[in-house]
C-alpha positions in Angstrom: -140.1 -6.8 146.3 -141.9 -7.5 142.5 -145.7 -8.5 144.4 -148.6 -7.9 142.0 -152.4 -8.9 142.4 -154.3 -9.7 139.6 -156.9 -6.9 138.6 -160.6 -8.2 139.7 -159.1 -9.0 143.1 -157.1 -5.6 143.3 -160.3 -3.8 142.6 -162.1 -5.5 145.3 -160.0 -5.5 147.7 -158.5 -1.8 147.5 -160.0 -0.7 150.4 -158.1 -3.2 152.6 -154.8 -2.2 151.1 -155.5 1.4 151.9 -156.1 0.6 155.7 -153.4 1.0 158.6 -153.4 -2.6 159.5 -151.9 -3.4 155.9 -149.9 -1.0 155.4 -147.8 -2.2 158.5 -148.1 -5.4 157.4 -146.2 -4.5 154.0 -143.7 -3.0 155.5 -143.0 -5.5 157.9 -143.2 -8.4 155.0 -140.8 -6.2 153.1 -138.2 -6.1 156.2 -138.8 -9.7 156.3 -138.2 -10.4 152.9 -135.0 -8.0 153.0 -133.5 -9.6 155.7 -134.2 -13.1 156.0 -135.2 -16.1 154.1 -139.2 -16.1 153.4 -141.4 -18.6 151.5 -142.8 -18.3 149.0 -140.7 -16.2 146.9 -142.4 -12.8 146.9 -143.6 -12.8 143.1 -145.8 -15.7 144.3 -147.4 -14.3 147.8 -150.6 -13.7 145.6 -150.3 -16.4 143.4 -153.7 -18.2 144.6 -155.3 -14.7 143.5 -153.5 -14.5 140.1 -154.4 -17.8 139.4 -158.1 -17.6 140.2 -159.6 -14.0 139.5 -162.6 -13.2 141.7 -165.4 -13.7 139.4 -163.9 -17.1 138.4 -163.7 -18.7 141.4 -165.9 -21.7 142.4 -164.3 -23.6 145.4 -162.3 -21.9 148.4 -160.0 -24.2 150.4 -158.7 -22.2 153.5 -155.1 -23.4 154.6 -153.1 -21.9 157.4 -149.6 -21.2 156.9 -147.3 -21.9 153.8 -145.0 -24.6 153.5 -141.5 -23.5 155.4 -138.8 -25.5 153.7 -137.2 -24.7 150.7 -138.5 -25.2 147.5 -142.0 -26.3 148.7 -144.4 -23.1 148.7 -145.7 -21.3 145.5 -148.7 -19.5 147.0 -151.3 -22.0 146.8 -152.1 -23.8 150.3 -151.6 -27.5 150.2 -149.8 -27.3 146.8 -145.8 -28.0 146.5 -143.9 -26.9 143.3 -143.2 -29.9 140.7 -140.8 -32.3 142.0 -140.9 -31.8 145.6 -142.2 -34.9 147.4 -146.2 -34.7 148.7 -145.9 -33.6 152.2 -148.2 -35.6 154.3 -151.1 -33.8 154.4 -151.5 -33.6 151.0 -150.8 -37.2 150.3 -154.0 -37.8 152.9 -156.0 -35.2 150.7 -155.4 -37.6 147.2 -156.1 -40.5 149.4 -159.4 -39.2 149.9 -159.7 -38.1 146.6 -158.7 -41.9 145.4 -161.5 -43.6 147.8 -164.2 -40.7 146.8 -163.8 -40.4 143.1 -162.0 -43.4 142.2 -159.4 -41.5 140.6 -155.7 -42.4 140.8 -153.4 -40.5 142.9 -151.1 -38.1 140.8 -147.5 -38.0 141.2 -147.3 -34.0 141.3 -148.0 -32.1 144.2 -148.7 -29.0 142.3 -152.3 -28.4 142.4 -152.1 -24.9 139.8 -154.7 -27.5 137.8 -157.1 -27.1 140.2 -156.5 -22.9 140.3 -157.3 -22.7 137.3 -160.3 -24.3 137.5 -161.6 -21.9 140.1 -160.4 -23.4 143.4 -158.8 -20.5 145.4 -156.2 -22.3 147.3 -156.0 -19.5 150.2 -153.7 -19.6 153.1 -154.8 -17.9 156.2 -151.0 -16.3 156.2 -149.3 -15.8 153.1 -145.9 -15.6 154.1 -143.9 -17.6 156.5 -139.9 -17.4 157.5 -138.0 -20.6 156.7 -138.0 -23.3 159.3 -140.5 -21.5 161.4 -143.9 -22.6 161.4 -146.4 -19.3 162.1 -143.8 -17.1 162.3 -146.0 -14.2 160.0 -149.1 -15.1 162.1 -150.9 -12.4 163.9 -149.2 -9.2 161.8 -151.9 -8.7 159.7 -152.5 -11.5 157.0 -155.4 -13.1 159.4 -157.1 -9.5 158.6 -156.7 -9.7 155.1 -157.9 -13.2 154.6 -161.1 -12.7 156.5 -161.6 -9.5 154.4 -161.2 -11.9 151.4 -163.5 -14.5 152.7 -166.1 -11.7 153.5 -166.0 -10.4 150.3 -166.5 -13.4 148.3 -169.2 -14.8 150.8 -171.5 -11.5 150.4 -170.8 -10.8 146.4 -171.0 -14.3 145.2 -173.6 -17.1 145.0 -173.4 -20.6 145.3 -169.8 -21.3 146.2 -168.5 -23.9 148.4 -166.2 -23.2 151.4 -164.0 -26.4 152.2 -162.8 -26.1 156.0 -160.5 -28.5 156.7 -159.8 -28.4 160.8 -160.7 -25.8 163.8 -158.9 -23.4 162.7 -160.2 -23.1 159.0 -163.4 -23.3 160.5 -163.1 -20.5 162.5 -162.1 -18.2 159.4 -165.9 -19.5 157.7 -167.8 -18.5 160.8 -169.6 -15.4 159.0 -170.5 -17.6 155.7 -174.2 -17.6 154.9 -174.9 -21.5 154.9 -178.0 -20.6 152.8 -176.1 -18.9 149.8 -173.1 -21.2 150.0 -172.3 -25.1 150.6 -169.7 -25.2 153.9 -168.0 -28.5 154.2 -166.3 -29.1 157.3 -164.1 -31.8 158.5 -161.2 -32.9 160.6 -157.6 -31.6 159.1 -156.2 -34.1 156.6 -152.6 -34.0 158.9 -151.5 -37.1 159.7 -152.5 -36.3 163.3 -156.1 -36.0 162.6 -157.3 -37.4 159.1 -158.4 -40.7 160.9 -160.8 -38.9 163.2 -163.3 -37.8 160.1 -161.1 -36.4 157.2 -161.0 -39.5 155.6 -164.6 -40.8 154.2 -166.0 -36.9 154.5 -166.5 -37.4 150.2 -165.6 -33.4 150.0 -164.5 -33.9 146.4 -167.6 -35.7 145.0 -170.0 -33.1 147.5 -168.2 -30.5 145.9 -169.2 -31.4 142.4 -172.5 -32.5 143.2 -173.5 -29.2 144.5 -171.7 -27.1 141.5 -173.3 -29.3 138.9 -177.1 -29.1 141.1 -176.7 -25.1 140.4 -175.1 -25.4 136.5 -171.3 -24.7 137.5 -169.1 -26.7 135.7 -167.5 -29.5 138.4 -164.1 -29.6 139.0 -161.8 -32.2 138.0 -159.9 -33.1 140.7 
């Protein structure tokens, strides 16, 4: 398996890679890729990190699981590869951007343009078996991504953590709200978007906070 992580992240997370839970996780993931269809492609497992080095992170958006159908997942939460129809949650994210910032909705669901501006699009679980949502949960990924959030929250200043839905909000419970902006709302899924996601203005609020701290805003 050709799995690599960007050097600054590698340095910050080396301690995690050496822990027994991660060694068990790595063995599980290797076996799954060998025996089954797993998403995203192995070389894109750490795509969120490779597109957004540690010191360039401005915003963290926390997702749950990679998409589990062919051609969708490419290692960035809520994002799909070029030419793939927009999933419902992403459609709602775009609708909120349109309302909040008066911006036209793009045709492409590839959010790489956010990642390269400093948005870490972090799924709590970084791999999934085809057609089986949640199939790689509770194997160790959650512990790893908790460590990612902890490193950012304790070693950086003035980040924006965007936590949509109860699952993401639990991931952010240890973040110091005096050091960072924490934005919470309902999840953009069609099941919950009308219960507080629409109208949250998270995109303009993020940019207002970044500008207030002398950080270039995100072109959403």
